C-alpha positions in Angstrom: 42.0 216.8 4.5 42.9 218.8 7.6 41.6 222.1 8.8 44.9 223.6 7.6 44.4 222.5 4.0 45.2 225.6 1.8 42.6 226.3 -0.9 42.8 228.7 -3.8 39.8 229.6 -5.9 40.6 231.2 -9.2 37.4 233.0 -10.2 35.2 234.2 -7.3 31.9 234.3 -9.2 28.8 232.4 -8.1 30.2 228.9 -8.2 33.6 230.0 -6.9 31.9 231.6 -3.9 29.7 228.6 -3.4 32.8 226.4 -3.1 34.6 228.6 -0.6 31.4 229.2 1.4 30.8 225.5 1.5 34.3 224.8 2.7 33.8 227.2 5.6 30.2 226.1 6.4 31.3 222.4 6.6 34.5 223.2 8.5 36.6 221.5 5.9 39.2 224.2 6.3 39.6 227.5 8.1 38.8 230.8 6.4 42.4 231.9 7.0 43.6 229.1 4.6 41.4 230.2 1.7 42.6 232.4 -1.1 40.3 233.9 -3.8 41.7 235.5 -6.9 39.4 238.2 -8.3 40.1 241.1 -10.6 37.5 243.5 -9.2 38.4 245.4 -6.0 34.8 245.8 -4.9 34.2 242.0 -5.2 37.4 241.3 -3.3 36.2 243.6 -0.5 32.8 241.9 -0.5 34.3 238.4 -0.1 36.7 239.5 2.6 34.0 241.1 4.6 31.6 238.2 4.2 34.0 235.3 4.8 37.2 236.7 6.2 39.3 235.1 3.5 42.4 236.3 1.7 41.8 237.9 -1.7 44.1 239.1 -4.4 44.0 240.1 -8.1 47.3 238.2 -8.7 46.7 234.6 -9.7 50.3 233.5 -9.3 50.4 234.9 -5.7 47.1 233.2 -5.0 48.3 229.7 -5.9 51.8 229.7 -4.4 51.0 228.0 -1.1 47.9 226.0 -2.3 47.1 222.4 -1.6 44.0 222.6 -3.8 43.6 225.0 -6.7 40.0 225.4 -8.0 39.6 226.8 -11.6 36.2 228.5 -11.6 36.6 230.9 -14.5 34.5 231.3 -17.6 35.5 229.1 -20.6 36.5 232.1 -22.6 39.0 233.1 -19.9 40.7 229.6 -19.7 43.5 230.1 -22.3 44.6 233.3 -20.6 44.6 231.7 -17.1 46.5 228.6 -18.3 49.2 230.8 -19.9 49.5 232.8 -16.7 49.6 229.9 -14.3 51.7 227.5 -16.4 54.6 226.2 -14.2 53.4 228.0 -11.1 51.1 225.4 -9.6 52.9 223.9 -6.5 54.0 220.2 -7.0 51.9 219.1 -4.0 48.7 220.7 -5.3 45.8 219.2 -7.1 43.9 221.3 -9.6 40.1 221.0 -9.7 38.4 222.4 -12.8 34.7 223.2 -13.0 35.0 224.7 -16.5 32.6 223.2 -19.0 34.3 221.5 -21.9 37.9 221.9 -20.6 39.5 218.5 -21.1 42.2 217.0 -18.9 44.6 217.1 -21.8 44.1 220.8 -22.2 44.4 221.5 -18.5 47.4 219.4 -17.8 49.4 220.6 -20.8 48.3 224.2 -20.4 49.3 224.3 -16.7 52.3 221.9 -17.1 50.9 220.1 -14.0 49.8 216.5 -14.1 47.5 216.3 -11.0 44.2 217.6 -12.3 40.6 216.7 -11.7 37.9 217.6 -14.2 34.4 218.2 -12.7 31.0 219.2 -13.8 28.9 220.7 -10.9 25.5 222.3 -11.3 23.7 225.4 -10.1 22.1 223.9 -6.9 25.7 223.5 -5.7 25.4 227.1 -4.7 23.3 226.1 -1.8 25.0 222.8 -1.2 22.2 220.8 -3.0 24.0 220.1 -6.3 25.4 217.0 -8.0 29.0 217.0 -9.3 30.4 214.5 -11.7 34.1 214.2 -11.8 37.1 212.3 -13.2 40.8 212.5 -12.1 43.9 212.3 -14.2 46.2 209.3 -13.6 48.6 211.4 -11.6 46.2 212.3 -8.8 47.3 210.6 -5.6 45.1 209.2 -2.8 45.5 212.2 -0.6 44.6 214.5 -3.4 41.5 212.4 -4.2 40.4 212.6 -0.6 40.8 216.3 -0.7 38.7 216.5 -3.8 35.9 214.3 -2.5 35.6 216.4 0.7 35.7 219.7 -1.3 33.0 218.5 -3.7 30.8 217.6 -0.7 30.6 221.4 -0.1 28.5 221.5 -3.3 26.2 218.5 -2.5 26.4 215.0 -3.9 29.2 213.9 -6.1 29.8 211.0 -8.5 33.2 209.8 -9.7 33.0 208.3 -13.2 35.3 205.7 -14.9 36.0 207.6 -18.2 36.4 211.3 -19.0 33.9 211.3 -21.8 31.1 211.0 -19.2 31.8 214.6 -18.3 30.4 215.9 -21.5 27.3 213.8 -20.9 27.0 215.1 -17.4 27.3 218.7 -18.7 24.3 218.0 -20.9 22.2 216.2 -18.4 22.9 217.4 -14.9 25.0 220.5 -15.6 22.4 222.0 -18.0 19.6 220.1 -16.1 18.5 223.0 -13.9 17.6 225.0 -16.9 15.2 222.3 -18.1 13.6 222.3 -14.7 13.3 226.1 -14.5 11.8 226.3 -17.9 9.3 223.6 -17.1 8.4 225.4 -13.8 8.0 228.7 -15.7 5.7 227.1 -18.2 3.5 225.6 -15.5 3.4 228.9 -13.6 2.4 230.7 -16.7 -0.3 228.1 -17.4 -1.6 228.6 -13.9 -1.9 232.3 -14.4 -3.6 231.7 -17.7 -6.2 229.6 -15.9 -6.9 232.4 -13.5 -4.6 232.0 -10.5 -2.6 234.9 -9.2 1.1 234.7 -10.0 1.9 234.1 -6.3 -0.5 231.3 -5.9 0.6 229.7 -9.2 4.2 229.8 -8.1 3.4 228.2 -4.8 1.4 225.4 -6.3 4.1 224.6 -8.9 7.1 224.7 -6.5 5.4 222.6 -3.8 4.2 220.1 -6.5 7.6 219.6 -7.9 9.3 219.4 -4.5 6.7 216.9 -3.2 6.9 214.8 -6.4 10.7 214.4 -6.0 10.4 213.5 -2.3 7.6 211.1 -3.1 9.7 209.5 -5.9 12.6 209.0 -3.6 10.4 207.4 -0.9 9.2 204.7 -3.4 11.3 201.8 -4.6 9.8 201.8 -8.1 10.7 203.0 -11.6 9.6 206.6 -12.3 7.4 205.3 -15.1 5.4 203.2 -12.6 4.7 206.3 -10.6 3.6 208.2 -13.7 1.3 205.4 -14.7 -0.1 205.2 -11.1 -1.3 208.8 -11.2 -2.7 208.5 -14.8 -6.2 207.2 -14.4 -8.0 206.0 -17.5 -10.1 208.8 -19.0 -8.9 211.2 -16.3 -7.3 214.6 -16.3 -3.7 213.2 -16.2 -4.5 211.0 -19.2 -5.8 214.0 -21.1 -2.7 216.0 -20.3 -0.4 213.2 -21.1 -2.0 212.6 -24.5 -1.4 216.2 -25.5 2.3 216.1 -24.2 3.0 213.0 -26.2 1.3 214.3 -29.3 3.4 217.5 -29.0 6.6 215.5 -28.8 7.5 216.4 -25.2 9.8 213.5 -24.7 11.5 213.9 -28.0 12.1 217.7 -27.4 13.7 216.9 -24.0 15.9 214.2 -25.6 17.0 216.5 -28.5 17.7 219.3 -26.1 20.0 217.1 -24.0 21.7 215.9 -27.1 22.3 219.4 -28.4 23.8 220.4 -25.1 26.1 217.3 -25.3 27.3 218.2 -28.7 27.9 221.8 -27.7 30.0 220.6 -24.7 32.1 218.5 -27.0 32.7 221.3 -29.4 33.6 223.7 -26.6 36.2 221.1 -25.4 37.7 220.9 -28.9 37.9 224.7 -29.2 35.7 224.8 -32.3 33.2 227.3 -31.0 33.5 231.1 -30.5 32.6 232.0 -27.0 29.8 234.6 -26.6 30.6 238.0 -25.2 30.9 238.0 -21.5 27.9 239.3 -19.6 28.2 241.9 -17.0 27.0 239.9 -14.0 27.9 239.0 -10.5 29.6 235.8 -11.8 32.9 237.7 -12.4 36.1 236.0 -13.3 39.8 237.0 -13.5 
C-alpha cells in the first residue's frame, strides 16, 4: 500500500468513520485519496470538516477511482447497494465488506466482481482497539491482500481464517462480544450501587477491575482457568460468588447466547430473516 492508495467507504456511519479515521491516523493514505459515500448532507459536511476527505451521495461516482472499496452499510441496505454498484467496481479494486452475514457468494455475484474480502470487525475498532476476522475470495491477489491487511490494522488486531464459515463464528464471539462485556459491566455496576456505592465509584471500580484483569491475564503464561482458580480461596468470598454463578447457570447462559448469535448470523447470510426497522442514529448508511 502506498500513500496514494485510493479508498472508498460506502456507508459513513460509526464503523465507516472508524476506518477512514484510522487510515488517516496511521498515515496509510492521504485524506485527499479517501472518498466517503453518504446520503445525508449534514453528515457529509461533518466528515469533510473533520477529516478533509471527499464526500458524495453518489455511490457510483465514489468507487470509480478506488483501489479499495469498503462496504460498511447496514445488512438491510445491502441488496440495494449491490444492485447499484454491480458492474461499476474498477477491475483493479478489492472490495472489503464488514456487513454481518453477507457471504462471499452474495457479494461477488451481486457486484459482478471477483476480488472480495469478507470481514467481521467489532465495536472497539472505532478506537483502533478491535479485532477483525477476515477471509478473502480466491481472486484476491497479493497486492490486494496487503492493502487489506494494512487497512484492517486501522481497526486494531486482525486474524485471517482458512475457511469462510469461521466468519459466522466470529460474528457470534468477537463481533457480538462487546455486548456481553458491556452487559456484565452494567450488572456489576448495578450490584455495586445496590451494595451502597455511588454510581460514579461503582463504575470506576468495575472498569479498572476489568481492565486490570485483562492486563494481568496477558502478563501470565497460564490458562485463564488457572487464574480463576488462583483467586478462588477455599471458603472465601470468591468461592461463595462462584458457587452462586455456577448454580445460576452462568457458563451455560453465555454459551447459549453465543450459539444463538451464531445461528442468527447464519440465517442473516441465507436471507431467511426480516431485518428490523432502521434506527435513527449516527450510524447512517446510504
